[in-house]
C-alpha positions as CSV (number, residue, x, y, z in Angstrom):
1,M,15.0,39.9,-3.6
2,K,12.9,41.4,-1.0
3,N,9.0,41.4,-1.8
4,I,7.7,37.8,-1.5
5,L,3.7,36.9,-1.8
6,L,2.5,33.6,0.3
7,L,-0.3,32.1,-1.7
8,V,-2.6,29.7,0.5
9,P,-6.6,29.3,-0.2
10,R,-7.2,30.0,3.2
11,M,-5.8,30.6,6.6
12,N,-7.9,28.6,9.3
13,I,-6.3,26.4,11.9
14,G,-4.0,23.6,9.9
15,G,-1.0,22.2,9.5
16,A,-0.5,24.4,6.2
17,E,-2.0,27.6,7.5
18,S,0.5,27.4,10.6
19,Y,3.7,26.9,8.4
20,V,2.7,29.8,6.3
21,A,2.1,32.1,9.5
22,L,5.6,30.9,10.4
23,V,7.5,31.8,7.1
24,A,5.6,35.1,7.1
25,R,6.3,36.1,10.6
26,S,9.9,34.7,9.9
27,L,10.7,36.1,6.6
28,K,9.2,39.4,8.4
29,L,12.1,39.5,11.2
30,L,14.3,38.9,8.5
31,G,13.7,41.9,6.7
32,Y,11.9,40.6,3.9
33,N,8.3,43.1,2.6
34,V,6.1,39.6,3.1
35,Y,2.2,39.5,1.9
36,L,-0.2,37.0,2.1
37,A,-3.1,36.0,-0.2
38,S,-5.9,34.0,0.9
39,A,-9.7,33.5,1.4
40,G,-9.3,34.7,5.1
41,G,-9.5,33.0,8.1
42,A,-8.4,33.8,11.8
43,L,-4.7,33.6,11.0
44,A,-5.1,35.9,8.0
45,T,-6.7,38.7,10.9
46,K,-4.0,37.8,13.1
47,L,-1.4,38.1,10.7
48,Q,-2.4,41.6,9.8
49,Q,-2.4,42.9,13.2
50,E,1.1,41.8,13.5
51,G,1.6,44.1,10.1
52,I,1.8,41.5,7.2
53,K,-0.4,42.6,4.5
54,H,-2.9,40.2,3.3
55,F,-5.1,40.3,0.0
56,F,-8.3,38.3,-0.3
57,L,-8.1,35.7,-3.4
58,P,-11.1,33.3,-3.6
59,I,-8.2,30.3,-4.8
60,R,-11.1,27.7,-4.5
61,L,-14.2,29.8,-5.5
62,S,-12.9,30.7,-8.6
63,K,-9.4,30.2,-10.1
64,F,-10.0,33.2,-13.3
65,I,-10.9,35.6,-10.6
66,S,-8.2,34.8,-8.1
67,G,-5.6,35.2,-11.7
68,L,-6.7,38.4,-12.0
69,L,-6.5,39.6,-8.9
70,L,-3.0,37.5,-8.4
71,K,-1.6,39.3,-11.7
72,R,-2.6,43.0,-10.1
73,I,-1.0,41.7,-6.5
74,V,2.7,41.1,-8.4
75,E,2.2,44.4,-10.8
76,K,1.4,46.6,-8.1
77,Y,3.5,45.5,-5.2
78,N,6.6,44.1,-7.4
79,I,6.6,40.8,-6.1
80,D,10.0,39.2,-6.3
81,L,9.1,35.7,-5.9
82,I,5.5,33.6,-5.3
83,H,5.6,30.7,-2.5
84,A,2.4,29.0,-3.2
85,N,0.9,26.4,-0.6
86,S,-1.5,23.6,-1.5
87,E,-2.6,22.5,-5.2
88,A,-4.9,24.9,-5.6
89,A,-2.6,27.7,-5.0
90,G,0.2,26.3,-7.1
91,I,-2.3,25.6,-10.3
92,V,-3.4,29.1,-9.6
93,A,0.2,30.8,-9.7
94,V,1.2,28.7,-12.5
95,K,-1.4,29.5,-14.6
96,T,-1.6,32.9,-13.7
97,R,2.1,33.4,-14.6
98,N,1.7,31.8,-18.3
99,K,-1.4,33.5,-19.0
100,Y,-0.2,37.0,-18.1
101,K,3.3,36.4,-19.0
102,L,4.8,37.3,-15.7
103,D,8.6,36.7,-15.2
104,I,8.5,35.7,-11.6
105,P,9.3,32.6,-10.0
106,I,7.4,30.0,-8.3
107,V,8.2,28.0,-5.1
108,Y,5.5,25.3,-4.4
109,T,5.4,23.5,-0.9
110,A,3.4,20.3,-1.0
111,H,1.8,19.8,2.2
112,G,-0.1,16.8,0.9
113,V,0.3,13.8,-1.6
114,L,1.2,15.1,-5.0
115,P,-1.3,13.8,-7.2
116,A,-0.3,12.4,-10.8
117,K,-3.5,14.6,-12.4
118,V,-1.4,18.0,-11.7
119,K,1.9,17.1,-12.5
120,D,2.0,18.9,-16.0
121,I,1.3,22.2,-14.1
122,I,2.9,21.9,-11.0
123,N,5.8,20.6,-12.7
124,Q,6.2,23.8,-14.2
125,V,6.8,25.7,-10.5
126,D,11.0,26.3,-10.0
127,K,11.0,24.7,-6.8
128,I,9.0,21.9,-5.2
129,I,9.6,21.8,-1.4
130,A,8.4,18.0,0.2
131,V,7.8,18.4,3.7
132,S,9.4,14.9,4.4
133,E,11.1,11.9,2.9
134,F,8.0,10.2,2.1
135,S,6.5,12.8,0.7
136,R,9.5,13.5,-1.8
137,K,9.5,9.6,-2.6
138,S,5.9,9.4,-3.0
139,A,5.7,12.7,-5.7
140,I,8.7,11.1,-7.7
141,K,6.6,8.2,-7.9
142,E,4.1,10.0,-9.2
143,G,5.7,11.6,-12.2
144,F,6.7,15.3,-10.5
145,L,10.2,16.0,-11.6
146,A,12.9,15.0,-9.0
147,E,15.5,17.7,-9.8
148,K,12.8,20.3,-8.7
149,I,12.2,18.8,-5.8
150,Q,13.5,19.3,-2.0
151,V,13.2,18.1,1.5
152,I,12.8,21.0,3.9
153,Y,11.0,19.8,6.8
154,N,8.3,21.8,8.7
155,G,10.1,24.3,11.5
156,V,8.9,24.6,14.8
157,D,9.4,28.2,16.8
158,T,11.3,26.4,19.5
159,D,10.9,30.1,21.6
160,K,6.9,29.9,21.3
161,F,6.8,25.8,21.5
162,K,8.4,25.6,25.0
163,P,7.8,23.8,27.8
164,N,5.7,25.4,31.3
165,R,4.4,28.1,29.1
166,Q,1.7,27.7,31.5
167,N,1.0,26.4,35.3
168,K,-0.1,23.3,34.8
169,N,-2.5,22.8,37.6
170,L,-4.3,26.1,36.9
171,L,-5.1,24.9,33.5
172,R,-6.4,21.7,34.8
173,K,-8.7,23.6,37.6
174,K,-9.8,25.7,34.7
175,Y,-11.3,23.1,32.6
176,N,-12.3,19.9,35.7
177,I,-9.3,17.8,35.2
178,P,-8.1,16.3,37.9
179,Q,-4.2,16.9,38.8
180,E,-2.9,13.5,38.8
181,A,-5.1,12.3,35.6
182,F,-3.2,11.1,32.7
183,T,-4.2,13.5,29.9
184,M,-3.7,13.2,26.2
185,I,-4.1,16.1,23.5
186,I,-5.3,16.6,20.1
187,V,-5.2,19.4,18.1
188,S,-6.4,19.2,14.7
189,R,-8.8,20.2,12.1
190,I,-12.0,18.2,12.7
191,K,-13.2,17.3,9.1
192,N,-14.4,14.2,10.6
193,L,-14.3,11.7,13.6
194,R,-11.8,9.2,11.8
195,N,-9.7,11.7,9.6
196,K,-6.9,12.9,11.9
197,G,-8.1,9.8,14.9
198,H,-10.7,11.3,17.0
199,Q,-12.8,8.2,16.7
200,H,-9.7,5.9,17.9
201,L,-9.2,7.9,21.2
202,L,-12.9,8.1,21.7
203,D,-13.0,4.2,21.8
204,V,-9.8,4.0,23.7
205,L,-11.5,6.1,26.8
206,K,-15.0,4.0,26.2
207,N,-13.4,0.2,25.6
208,Y,-10.3,-0.6,27.5
209,E,-10.5,-0.3,31.7
210,V,-6.7,0.5,31.5
211,S,-7.5,4.3,30.4
212,K,-10.9,4.8,32.9
213,K,-10.1,7.3,34.6
214,W,-7.8,9.0,31.3
215,H,-8.5,12.5,30.0
216,L,-8.6,14.1,26.4
217,V,-8.3,17.5,25.6
218,V,-9.4,18.5,21.8
219,I,-8.0,21.7,20.4
220,G,-10.1,22.4,16.9
221,K,-13.4,22.7,15.0
222,G,-14.4,21.6,11.8
223,K,-17.4,19.8,10.0
224,G,-17.5,16.7,12.2
225,F,-17.1,18.7,15.4
226,S,-20.8,18.3,15.9
227,D,-20.7,14.4,15.4
228,L,-17.8,14.5,17.8
229,K,-20.1,15.9,20.5
230,K,-22.7,13.5,19.9
231,K,-20.3,10.7,20.3
232,I,-19.1,11.9,23.5
233,K,-22.5,11.8,24.6
234,E,-23.4,8.5,23.3
235,Y,-20.2,6.8,24.9
236,H,-21.1,9.0,28.3
237,L,-17.5,10.6,28.2
238,Q,-18.5,14.2,29.2
239,D,-16.7,14.2,32.3
240,R,-13.2,13.1,30.3
241,V,-13.2,14.8,27.1
242,H,-12.7,18.5,26.9
243,L,-13.6,20.3,24.1
244,L,-11.7,24.0,23.9
245,G,-13.1,24.5,20.6
246,H,-10.7,26.7,18.4
247,K,-7.7,28.1,19.2
248,T,-5.2,30.7,17.5
249,D,-3.0,30.1,20.5
250,V,-2.5,26.5,21.1
251,E,1.1,26.8,22.8
252,N,-1.2,28.4,25.6
253,Y,-2.7,25.1,26.2
254,I,-0.7,22.2,25.6
255,D,1.0,22.3,29.1
256,I,-2.1,21.0,30.4
257,A,-1.5,17.6,28.8
258,D,1.1,14.7,29.6
259,V,0.9,13.2,26.0
260,M,0.4,14.7,22.4
261,V,-1.8,12.4,20.6
262,L,-2.5,12.2,16.7
263,P,-3.9,8.8,15.2
264,S,-4.8,9.5,12.1
265,Y,-5.1,7.6,9.1
266,F,-2.4,10.2,7.1
267,E,0.0,12.6,7.9
268,T,2.4,13.8,5.2
269,F,4.9,15.1,8.1
270,G,2.6,15.8,11.8
271,L,3.5,19.5,12.7
272,V,1.3,19.5,15.6
273,L,3.4,16.4,16.6
274,A,6.9,18.2,16.4
275,E,4.9,21.4,18.1
276,G,3.9,19.6,21.3
277,M,7.4,17.2,21.2
278,A,9.3,21.3,21.2
279,M,7.0,21.5,24.6
280,E,8.8,18.5,26.0
281,K,5.5,16.1,25.4
282,P,6.1,12.7,24.0
283,A,3.9,11.7,20.5
284,V,2.1,8.8,20.3
285,A,0.7,8.5,16.5
286,F,0.0,6.1,13.5
287,K,3.1,4.8,11.6
288,V,1.9,6.8,8.3
289,G,3.3,9.0,6.2
290,G,5.8,10.9,7.4
291,V,5.3,10.5,11.3
292,P,8.0,8.0,11.5
293,E,10.7,11.0,10.5
294,V,9.1,13.0,13.2
295,I,8.9,10.8,16.3
296,E,11.9,8.7,17.4
297,D,9.7,5.7,18.3
298,N,11.0,4.3,22.0
299,K,12.9,7.5,22.4
300,T,10.4,10.7,21.8
301,G,7.4,8.9,22.1
302,F,5.5,5.9,20.2
303,V,4.9,5.1,16.6
304,V,1.7,2.5,16.4
305,D,0.7,-0.1,13.6
306,Y,-2.4,1.7,11.9
307,D,-5.6,1.2,13.3
308,N,-4.6,-0.9,16.3
309,D,-6.3,0.4,18.9
310,D,-4.8,-2.4,21.3
311,E,-1.5,-1.5,20.3
312,L,-2.5,1.9,20.6
313,V,-3.7,2.1,24.1
314,E,-0.8,-0.6,25.2
315,K,1.8,2.4,24.3
316,L,0.2,5.2,26.1
317,A,-0.7,3.0,29.2
318,I,3.1,2.5,29.9
319,L,3.5,6.3,29.6
320,A,0.6,6.9,32.0
321,K,2.0,4.0,34.5
322,N,5.4,5.7,34.3
323,P,5.5,9.6,34.8
324,D,9.4,9.4,34.7
325,L,9.9,8.1,31.6
326,C,7.1,10.3,30.0
327,K,9.0,13.3,31.4
328,Q,12.3,11.7,29.8
329,M,11.1,11.0,26.5
330,G,9.5,14.5,26.6
331,I,12.7,16.2,27.6
332,Q,14.1,13.9,24.2
333,A,11.4,14.9,22.1
334,R,12.1,18.8,22.5
335,K,16.0,17.7,21.9
336,K,14.6,16.3,18.7
337,V,13.2,19.1,17.7
338,A,15.6,21.7,18.1
339,K,18.2,19.4,16.2
340,D,16.3,18.9,13.1
341,F,12.8,20.9,12.9
342,A,13.6,24.0,14.6
343,N,12.3,27.2,12.5
344,R,15.7,28.7,11.6
345,I,16.8,25.7,9.8
346,M,13.8,25.8,7.7
347,I,13.6,29.4,7.1
348,K,17.7,29.3,5.9
349,K,16.9,26.5,3.3
350,L,14.0,28.2,2.0
351,E,16.5,31.8,1.9
352,E,18.6,29.8,0.0
353,I,15.8,28.5,-2.7
354,Y,14.5,31.8,-2.7
355,K,18.1,33.4,-3.4
356,S,19.1,30.8,-5.9
357,L,15.8,31.6,-8.3
């Protein structure tokens, strides 16, 4: 088995997309012929430049056209296995296989929670990968076949995400952040201000005396970006919130911060937390979904009760007041990632699944 097709609706910055990019690069290094099909995006362009062939597939716009194109790709490039990422990609893969009677295995990675309404279709794939134990239990509860589900934690490239990639002092100077200022960083798509917790972080900076000199670095764009800018202005936080926009190389910016934050309303895993942890940044996030599987509370960071800004500030203040503790937690965080979430572990398990099918 050598020809693997990775299927995903789009390839902009996001958890599922970063996963697909990492899998593509890793498989290519192992000698696989890796192909990618999506509606395009910044990461797709980057992968093409690295020699990974990309096919345009309008998965969310037209399942009929996508199915037709997918059949042609499978036949023309002798694809041995389809690895679908996202509900829409899984549905297209299964329906295409059924319609055109293609003899090809399908692996499906569930990056979000699987809704019961798609169980009849998704249960037809050969293997379902859950990115956390939480995700696996949720899927079984919704009626997905337990015997087809395997937990494989998202992998982090620990060679890419490593501490001190960049000079912290120069980075801070570039973005007008005082060298001594306690600085948080959030990396995510900005769908709205509540989804990933941007509103919570702005409220933290505005409403608490202890945070008056703290800074926040925001990487990412999305539909909520203009609302974020308005809110920053309304809160008079222009000097303390730094919008870096869309980055395909987030690893070159994480060194600017002391801590990785992600007070989301929900995460099946929280890949950016693990990436920040690999760079020796303690992580602070709400206790939702698979987050407690990523952060060891009080050891590699803190998990905070959902929607509790008081507790969020309290935990961040501990790190702000204790730089040595912050550093120690960061060192433990990287050790945790190397042990449980290193990319080689994920790829080894993926390969085992591919070969078994």
